[in-house]
C-alpha positions as CSV (number, residue, x, y, z in Angstrom):
1,M,15.5,-34.7,-6.5
2,T,13.2,-36.5,-4.1
3,G,13.5,-33.6,-1.6
4,T,12.6,-31.1,-4.3
5,R,9.6,-33.1,-5.4
6,S,8.4,-33.4,-1.8
7,A,9.0,-29.6,-1.4
8,D,7.0,-29.0,-4.6
9,A,4.1,-31.1,-3.2
10,R,4.0,-29.2,0.1
11,W,4.2,-25.9,-1.8
12,M,1.2,-26.8,-3.9
13,Q,-0.7,-27.6,-0.7
14,G,0.3,-24.2,0.6
15,E,-0.9,-22.5,-2.5
16,A,-4.3,-24.3,-2.3
17,A,-4.6,-23.3,1.4
18,A,-3.7,-19.7,0.6
19,D,-6.4,-19.6,-2.1
20,R,-8.9,-20.7,0.6
21,Q,-7.5,-18.0,3.0
22,Q,-6.5,-20.7,5.4
23,W,-3.4,-18.7,6.5
24,S,-2.1,-21.1,9.2
25,A,-2.3,-24.1,7.0
26,A,-0.6,-22.3,4.1
27,E,2.2,-21.0,6.3
28,A,2.8,-24.5,7.7
29,A,2.9,-26.0,4.2
30,Y,5.4,-23.4,3.0
31,L,7.6,-23.9,6.1
32,D,7.5,-27.7,5.6
33,A,8.6,-27.3,2.0
34,L,11.5,-25.1,3.1
35,A,12.5,-27.6,5.8
36,L,12.9,-30.1,2.9
37,D,14.6,-27.6,0.6
38,P,15.7,-24.3,2.2
39,R,16.3,-22.9,-1.3
40,H,12.8,-23.8,-2.6
41,L,12.0,-20.6,-4.4
42,P,8.3,-21.0,-5.0
43,S,7.8,-21.6,-1.3
44,L,9.8,-18.4,-0.4
45,I,7.7,-16.4,-2.8
46,G,4.6,-18.0,-1.5
47,L,5.5,-17.2,2.1
48,S,6.4,-13.6,1.2
49,T,3.0,-13.2,-0.5
50,L,1.2,-14.8,2.4
51,H,2.8,-12.5,4.9
52,S,1.8,-9.5,2.7
53,R,-1.8,-10.7,2.6
54,Q,-1.7,-10.9,6.4
55,G,-0.3,-7.4,6.8
56,K,3.1,-8.6,8.0
57,H,5.3,-6.4,5.8
58,V,8.6,-6.9,7.5
59,L,8.3,-10.7,7.5
60,A,7.2,-10.6,3.8
61,H,10.3,-8.6,2.9
62,A,12.6,-11.0,4.9
63,A,11.2,-14.0,3.0
64,L,11.7,-12.2,-0.3
65,M,15.3,-11.3,0.5
66,R,16.0,-15.0,1.1
67,A,14.6,-15.7,-2.3
68,S,16.4,-12.9,-4.2
69,G,19.7,-14.6,-4.2
70,I,18.4,-17.8,-5.7
71,T,18.4,-18.4,-9.5
72,P,14.9,-19.2,-10.6
73,P,14.5,-22.6,-12.3
74,H,11.7,-21.5,-14.6
75,P,10.5,-18.3,-16.4
76,S,7.2,-18.3,-14.5
77,I,9.1,-18.3,-11.2
78,T,11.4,-15.6,-12.5
79,Y,8.4,-13.4,-13.2
80,G,6.8,-14.1,-9.9
81,L,10.0,-13.2,-8.1
82,A,10.3,-10.0,-10.2
83,Q,6.7,-9.0,-9.2
84,R,7.6,-9.3,-5.5
85,L,10.8,-7.4,-5.9
86,R,9.0,-4.6,-7.7
87,Y,6.4,-4.5,-4.9
88,F,9.2,-3.9,-2.4
89,N,11.1,-1.5,-4.6
90,E,14.2,-3.7,-4.5
91,F,15.5,-2.1,-7.7
92,A,19.0,-3.7,-8.0
93,A,17.7,-7.2,-7.3
94,L,14.8,-6.7,-9.8
95,E,17.2,-5.7,-12.5
96,R,19.4,-8.7,-11.8
97,C,16.4,-11.0,-11.8
98,L,15.1,-9.9,-15.2
99,A,18.6,-10.0,-16.8
100,D,18.4,-13.8,-16.9
101,S,18.9,-14.7,-20.5
102,R,16.8,-17.8,-20.1
103,F,13.8,-15.6,-19.1
104,A,14.2,-13.5,-22.3
105,E,14.4,-16.6,-24.5
106,T,11.7,-18.8,-23.0
107,A,9.1,-16.7,-21.2
108,P,5.9,-15.9,-23.1
109,V,6.3,-12.6,-25.0
110,H,3.3,-10.9,-23.3
111,V,5.1,-11.7,-20.0
112,L,8.3,-10.1,-21.3
113,A,6.3,-7.0,-22.1
114,R,5.1,-6.8,-18.5
115,A,8.7,-7.2,-17.4
116,V,9.7,-4.4,-19.6
117,V,7.2,-2.1,-17.9
118,M,8.7,-3.1,-14.5
119,L,12.2,-2.3,-15.6
120,S,11.2,1.0,-17.2
121,S,9.3,2.0,-14.1
122,I,12.4,1.8,-12.0
123,G,14.7,3.6,-14.5
124,A,16.5,0.6,-15.7
125,H,16.2,1.9,-19.3
126,E,19.0,0.0,-21.0
127,A,17.8,-3.4,-19.6
128,A,14.2,-2.5,-20.6
129,V,15.2,-1.7,-24.1
130,K,17.2,-4.9,-24.4
131,L,14.3,-7.0,-23.2
132,A,11.8,-5.2,-25.3
133,D,13.9,-5.6,-28.5
134,R,14.1,-9.3,-27.8
135,A,10.4,-9.6,-27.3
136,V,9.7,-7.9,-30.6
137,E,12.3,-10.1,-32.3
138,R,10.6,-13.2,-31.0
139,D,7.1,-12.1,-32.0
140,P,7.0,-9.1,-34.4
141,N,3.2,-9.2,-34.2
142,S,2.9,-9.0,-30.4
143,A,0.8,-5.9,-29.7
144,A,2.0,-5.8,-26.1
145,A,5.6,-5.9,-27.0
146,L,5.3,-3.3,-29.8
147,Y,3.4,-1.0,-27.4
148,V,6.0,-1.1,-24.7
149,R,8.8,-0.7,-27.3
150,G,7.0,2.4,-28.5
151,N,6.9,3.8,-25.0
152,L,10.7,3.3,-24.7
153,H,11.2,5.1,-28.0
154,L,9.1,8.0,-26.7
155,F,11.0,8.2,-23.4
156,S,14.3,8.3,-25.3
157,G,13.2,11.2,-27.5
158,E,12.5,9.1,-30.7
159,P,8.9,10.2,-31.5
160,E,8.9,8.9,-35.1
161,L,9.9,5.4,-34.0
162,A,7.4,5.6,-31.2
163,E,4.6,6.4,-33.6
164,L,5.7,3.5,-35.9
165,R,5.5,1.0,-33.0
166,Y,2.2,2.3,-31.8
167,E,0.7,2.0,-35.2
168,Q,2.1,-1.6,-35.6
169,S,0.7,-2.5,-32.2
170,L,-2.8,-1.1,-33.1
171,K,-2.7,-3.2,-36.3
172,A,-1.8,-6.3,-34.3
173,D,-4.6,-5.6,-31.8
174,P,-7.0,-2.8,-32.8
175,R,-8.5,-2.9,-29.3
176,L,-5.3,-2.1,-27.4
177,Y,-6.4,1.5,-27.1
178,Q,-3.4,2.6,-25.1
179,N,-1.7,3.0,-28.4
180,A,-4.3,5.5,-29.6
181,W,-3.9,7.5,-26.4
182,M,-0.1,7.6,-26.7
183,L,-0.3,8.5,-30.4
184,A,-2.2,11.6,-29.5
185,S,0.6,12.6,-27.1
186,V,3.6,12.0,-29.3
187,R,3.3,15.3,-31.1
188,T,1.1,18.4,-31.5
189,Q,-1.7,17.4,-33.9
190,T,-2.7,19.6,-36.8
191,P,-5.9,20.0,-38.9
192,E,-4.0,18.3,-41.7
193,S,-2.5,15.5,-39.7
194,N,-4.3,13.9,-36.8
195,H,-6.2,10.7,-35.7
196,I,-9.5,12.3,-34.8
197,D,-11.7,10.4,-37.2
198,R,-10.1,7.1,-36.2
199,L,-10.5,7.9,-32.5
200,R,-14.2,8.7,-33.0
201,K,-14.7,5.4,-34.8
202,Q,-12.7,3.5,-32.1
203,L,-14.9,5.2,-29.4
204,S,-18.1,3.9,-31.2
205,E,-16.6,0.4,-31.0
206,A,-15.2,0.5,-27.4
207,T,-17.1,-1.2,-24.6
208,P,-18.9,1.5,-22.6
209,G,-17.6,2.2,-19.2
210,K,-14.4,0.2,-19.6
211,E,-10.8,1.4,-19.5
212,G,-10.6,1.6,-23.3
213,E,-13.2,4.3,-23.4
214,A,-11.2,6.4,-21.0
215,Y,-8.0,6.0,-23.1
216,L,-9.8,7.0,-26.3
217,S,-11.6,9.9,-24.7
218,Y,-8.4,11.4,-23.3
219,G,-6.7,10.9,-26.7
220,L,-9.6,12.5,-28.5
221,H,-9.5,15.4,-26.1
222,K,-5.8,16.0,-26.7
223,E,-6.1,16.0,-30.5
224,L,-9.2,18.2,-30.6
225,H,-7.5,20.6,-28.2
226,D,-4.5,20.7,-30.4
227,I,-6.5,21.8,-33.5
228,G,-8.5,24.4,-31.4
229,D,-11.9,22.6,-31.2
230,Y,-12.4,23.3,-27.6
231,V,-16.1,22.5,-27.5
232,G,-15.4,19.0,-28.8
233,A,-12.3,18.7,-26.7
234,W,-14.3,19.4,-23.5
235,S,-17.0,16.9,-24.4
236,A,-14.3,14.2,-24.8
237,L,-12.5,15.2,-21.6
238,E,-15.8,15.1,-19.6
239,R,-16.5,11.7,-21.0
240,G,-13.1,10.4,-20.1
241,C,-13.2,11.8,-16.6
242,R,-16.7,10.3,-16.0
243,V,-15.5,6.9,-17.0
244,K,-12.2,7.0,-15.1
245,R,-13.8,8.2,-11.9
246,T,-15.8,5.0,-11.8
247,H,-12.5,3.0,-11.9
248,V,-10.8,4.7,-8.9
249,S,-11.5,5.1,-5.2
250,Y,-11.1,8.5,-3.6
251,A,-12.4,10.0,-0.4
252,P,-11.6,13.7,0.0
253,D,-12.4,13.7,3.8
254,E,-9.7,11.0,4.3
255,D,-7.0,13.2,2.8
256,E,-8.1,16.2,4.9
257,A,-8.0,14.2,8.1
258,L,-4.6,12.8,7.0
259,V,-3.2,16.3,6.7
260,D,-4.6,17.2,10.1
261,Q,-2.9,14.2,11.6
262,A,0.4,14.9,9.8
263,I,0.5,18.5,11.0
264,A,-0.1,17.2,14.6
265,T,2.5,14.5,14.3
266,F,5.4,16.4,12.7
267,D,5.8,19.4,15.0
268,A,9.0,21.4,15.2
269,E,10.2,19.6,18.3
270,F,9.9,16.2,16.8
271,L,11.7,17.3,13.6
272,R,14.6,18.8,15.6
273,D,16.6,15.6,16.0
274,T,17.8,14.0,12.8
275,S,19.6,10.9,11.7
276,Q,23.4,10.9,11.6
277,V,23.6,8.1,9.1
278,E,25.8,9.2,6.2
279,Q,24.5,9.1,2.6
280,A,27.2,8.4,-0.1
281,A,25.2,10.4,-2.7
282,V,23.0,13.4,-2.0
283,P,19.3,13.0,-3.0
284,I,17.5,15.9,-4.6
285,F,13.8,15.5,-4.0
286,I,11.7,17.3,-6.6
287,L,8.1,17.3,-5.5
288,G,4.8,19.1,-5.6
289,M,1.5,18.6,-7.4
290,H,1.6,16.5,-10.5
291,R,1.9,18.7,-13.6
292,S,3.5,21.5,-11.7
293,G,6.9,21.4,-13.6
294,T,8.7,18.7,-11.7
295,T,9.7,16.8,-14.9
296,L,11.1,20.0,-16.4
297,L,13.2,20.7,-13.3
298,E,14.5,17.2,-13.2
299,R,15.3,17.4,-16.9
300,M,17.3,20.6,-16.2
301,L,19.2,19.2,-13.2
302,S,20.0,15.9,-15.0
303,G,21.9,18.0,-17.5
304,H,24.6,18.5,-14.8
305,S,27.5,16.2,-15.1
306,N,27.3,15.3,-11.3
307,V,23.6,14.5,-11.2
308,A,21.9,11.3,-12.1
309,D,18.2,11.3,-12.8
310,A,16.5,8.5,-10.9
311,G,13.0,9.5,-12.1
312,E,9.9,8.7,-10.1
313,T,10.8,6.0,-7.6
314,G,9.1,4.8,-4.4
315,A,12.5,4.2,-2.8
316,F,11.9,6.4,0.2
317,D,8.3,5.1,0.8
318,A,9.8,1.5,0.7
319,Q,11.8,2.3,3.8
320,V,8.9,3.8,5.5
321,H,6.9,0.7,4.7
322,L,9.5,-1.4,6.6
323,A,9.8,1.0,9.5
324,A,6.0,1.0,9.9
325,D,5.6,-2.7,9.1
326,R,2.9,-1.7,6.8
327,H,2.6,-1.3,3.0
328,Y,0.6,1.6,1.5
329,A,-0.1,2.9,-2.0
330,N,1.0,6.4,-3.1
331,H,1.2,8.0,0.3
332,F,1.1,7.0,4.0
333,D,-2.2,6.4,5.8
334,A,-3.5,7.1,9.3
335,A,-2.1,3.8,10.7
336,V,1.4,4.6,9.4
337,L,1.2,8.1,10.9
338,A,0.2,6.7,14.2
339,R,3.5,4.7,14.2
340,V,5.8,7.6,13.1
341,R,7.1,8.5,16.6
342,G,8.2,5.0,17.2
343,M,9.9,4.4,13.9
344,D,13.6,3.6,13.6
345,I,14.7,6.7,11.7
346,D,18.3,5.5,11.4
347,G,16.9,2.3,9.9
348,I,15.1,4.3,7.3
349,A,18.3,6.2,6.5
350,R,20.4,3.1,6.3
351,G,17.9,1.3,4.0
352,Y,17.6,4.4,1.8
353,A,21.4,4.6,1.5
354,K,21.4,1.1,0.0
355,S,18.8,2.1,-2.6
356,A,20.8,5.3,-3.3
357,D,23.8,3.2,-4.4
358,W,21.7,2.0,-7.3
359,L,19.7,5.1,-8.0
360,S,22.7,7.4,-8.1
361,R,24.6,5.3,-10.7
362,G,27.9,6.4,-9.2
363,K,27.3,10.1,-9.3
364,P,27.5,12.3,-6.1
365,F,23.9,13.7,-6.6
366,F,20.7,12.2,-7.9
367,T,17.2,13.4,-8.4
368,E,14.1,11.8,-6.9
369,K,11.2,13.2,-8.8
370,L,8.1,11.6,-7.2
371,P,5.6,14.5,-6.9
372,M,3.7,12.8,-4.0
373,N,6.8,12.9,-1.9
374,F,5.4,16.1,-0.5
375,W,3.6,13.9,2.0
376,N,7.0,12.6,3.1
377,I,8.9,15.8,3.7
378,G,8.9,15.5,7.5
379,L,10.3,12.0,7.4
380,I,12.8,13.0,4.6
381,A,14.1,15.9,6.6
382,K,14.4,13.8,9.8
383,A,16.0,10.7,8.2
384,L,18.0,12.4,5.4
385,P,19.3,15.8,6.7
386,Q,21.7,16.0,3.7
387,A,18.8,15.7,1.2
388,K,17.7,18.7,-0.8
389,I,14.0,19.3,-1.1
390,I,12.5,21.4,-3.9
391,N,8.8,22.2,-4.2
392,L,7.5,23.3,-7.6
393,V,4.7,25.9,-7.4
394,R,2.5,26.6,-10.4
395,D,-0.6,28.7,-10.8
396,P,-3.5,26.7,-9.1
397,M,-5.8,26.8,-12.1
398,D,-3.0,25.9,-14.5
399,T,-1.9,23.0,-12.2
400,C,-5.4,21.6,-11.5
401,F,-6.6,21.8,-15.1
402,S,-3.5,20.1,-16.3
403,N,-4.2,17.3,-13.8
404,L,-7.8,17.1,-15.0
405,R,-6.8,16.6,-18.6
406,T,-4.1,13.9,-17.8
407,L,-5.0,10.2,-17.6
408,F,-2.8,8.9,-14.8
409,A,-1.8,5.3,-14.1
410,G,-2.6,4.3,-10.6
411,V,-2.0,7.8,-9.0
412,A,-3.8,11.1,-8.7
413,T,-7.1,9.5,-8.0
414,Y,-8.4,12.9,-7.0
415,S,-8.1,14.3,-10.5
416,Y,-11.2,13.2,-12.3
417,D,-13.8,15.4,-10.5
418,Q,-13.5,19.1,-10.3
419,P,-14.5,19.7,-6.6
420,E,-12.4,16.7,-5.5
421,L,-9.4,18.1,-7.4
422,A,-9.7,21.5,-5.9
423,H,-10.1,20.0,-2.5
424,F,-6.9,18.0,-2.9
425,Y,-5.0,21.0,-4.0
426,L,-6.1,22.9,-0.9
427,Q,-4.8,20.0,1.3
428,Y,-1.5,20.0,-0.6
429,R,-1.0,23.7,-0.1
430,R,-2.0,23.4,3.6
431,L,0.5,20.6,4.3
432,M,3.2,22.4,2.3
433,Q,2.7,25.5,4.4
434,H,3.2,23.4,7.5
435,W,6.4,22.0,6.3
436,L,7.7,25.5,5.5
437,D,6.7,26.7,9.0
438,V,8.4,23.8,10.9
439,L,11.4,23.4,8.6
440,P,12.6,26.9,7.9
441,G,15.3,27.0,5.3
442,R,15.1,23.3,4.4
443,I,12.8,23.6,1.4
444,L,13.4,25.6,-1.8
445,Q,10.3,26.9,-3.4
446,V,10.6,27.2,-7.2
447,S,8.0,29.1,-9.2
448,Y,7.1,27.3,-12.5
449,D,6.4,30.7,-14.1
450,D,9.9,31.9,-13.1
451,L,11.5,28.7,-14.3
452,V,10.1,29.0,-17.8
453,A,10.6,32.8,-18.0
454,A,14.2,32.8,-16.8
455,P,15.6,29.2,-16.8
456,E,19.2,30.2,-16.5
457,V,18.6,32.5,-13.5
458,V,16.4,29.9,-11.7
459,G,18.8,27.1,-12.7
460,Q,21.7,29.0,-11.1
461,H,19.6,29.5,-7.9
462,V,18.6,25.8,-7.8
463,A,22.2,24.7,-8.4
464,E,23.5,26.9,-5.6
465,Y,20.8,25.5,-3.2
466,C,21.9,22.0,-4.1
467,G,25.6,22.7,-3.6
468,L,26.4,22.3,-7.3
469,A,28.5,24.5,-9.5
470,Y,26.2,25.8,-12.3
471,Q,26.7,24.3,-15.8
472,S,25.1,25.8,-18.9
473,S,23.8,22.3,-19.8
474,I,21.2,22.7,-17.1
475,A,19.1,25.0,-19.3
476,D,19.4,22.8,-22.3
477,V,16.3,20.6,-21.8
478,S,15.9,19.8,-25.5
479,R,19.2,17.9,-25.6
480,S,19.0,14.3,-26.9
481,S,20.5,12.6,-23.9
482,G,18.6,11.2,-21.0
483,R,15.1,9.8,-20.8
484,V,11.7,11.1,-19.6
485,A,9.2,8.5,-18.5
486,T,6.3,10.6,-17.3
487,A,3.2,12.1,-18.8
488,S,5.4,15.0,-19.9
489,A,7.7,12.8,-22.0
490,A,7.0,14.5,-25.3
491,L,6.8,18.1,-24.0
492,A,10.0,17.8,-21.9
493,R,12.2,17.6,-25.0
494,E,10.7,20.6,-26.7
495,G,12.8,23.1,-24.9
496,I,11.6,25.7,-22.4
497,R,8.0,26.5,-23.5
498,R,6.3,29.7,-22.4
499,D,2.9,29.0,-23.9
500,R,1.6,26.4,-21.4
501,G,0.0,28.8,-19.0
502,M,-3.6,29.8,-18.8
503,V,-4.7,26.9,-21.1
504,W,-7.7,26.5,-18.9
505,R,-9.1,29.8,-20.2
506,N,-10.3,28.0,-23.3
507,Y,-12.6,26.0,-21.0
508,E,-13.4,28.7,-18.4
509,A,-17.2,28.4,-18.6
510,R,-16.9,24.7,-18.0
511,L,-14.5,25.0,-15.1
512,A,-16.7,26.9,-12.6
513,P,-16.6,24.2,-10.0
514,L,-12.8,24.1,-10.1
515,R,-12.6,27.8,-10.0
516,A,-15.0,28.0,-7.1
517,G,-12.9,25.5,-5.2
518,L,-9.8,27.5,-5.7
519,S,-11.4,30.9,-5.1
520,S,-9.2,31.6,-2.1
521,F,-6.2,32.0,-4.4
522,Y,-7.8,34.5,-6.6
523,S,-9.6,36.9,-4.2
């Protein structure tokens, strides 16, 4: 006990030094604490966090892995450990960490709600539901718990229950405006049944320029669009985009330079040699622009008895982070690209194989539906020669307008300004053409229009490419099984819809900047 108290004291000194950015003093204090108690979990978490702040990603990961096998003594430490595990995309360890019954019973309910989001984000749906239900049982008036439970109902194809939870959450906290935004997306609104008046009232009460205004504006756009008021819908969308753009950082020139660098780095000669590390399950990477039909194709493939749907994970990026000893958000940066030719490709393959054990859930194939993996195609092809890579291609204006009218969470920072959106699309197409040129035969291009026009034909073609025997369940996307945890959650269960193209025509006069930026595709 004395050793633990002494370790606690040194850990607290480390935390204070880290707050002052006195890195050497903080590291010394954490190491002193661990000398007194090698299993002192707060110090391991603190050391991992310190190394991350110093840009030492591999050391940060190593400290965390020492911590991951230790049972946390307190809910706050459980949550701190879970946050670090999510940061490193250590899915299996994260699920085990949050399965602690003491955490579910003693952690504050608003903390449980955040933990539910973490579990849901990695596809641990059953664990997320269990924890969310316990959170609601413990506090039936917790707006945060009711909100995340509503999301899980929506992801599971239970829209009526989702609506009920969102309304209960709004009643508990009228300013938790995410509920209003999600209520708009649960179903197609009608002139007789909608939330338009309430949304307008909420907008008049929201703090200008804050995130709540963006949620409400996007919700109002969706509902006005549903009832055919395109003038009002555009006004709401423009307002939402304007607010959201002030909350994100995006530099178009950086992405253009990054594509240049990727093309120069991943030439055909470099891509010729591939890893020989075996993968127990075959990953099917479904990628492309957001809103290009990736969710629909994953929904189709997950109908096959031999395919698990892993959803949108950062599992592959997590291995690149370790190989580069550098963490990045969404896609690699120039510093990571500069290290590519020195990376341990077999190490990436081995690390990914461990993640795949959890992602595949025992099935021989699994989908990885992270659209932004189009940046990673070169590394995927080199590290995982067994992987299947499918790029969804949708009409440029359809794709980009769908991006413009979607409120994303932490991704697609290019999507709130028309010229920036068009520019990003051009870079995506430019990089994809490079991958097609240097990796002939490795990438299957799937047309979204063909997919919705002839799902059985395209489904058979996709199954053949993946090495799967075709099953008729592939075309049954309206089935009740499975979950969809993306912006397409409600649409994905409505069956194959053929009325989603050319929606932008309703706003054509307002989309001149976008159309001009994409003019090369329509000449």
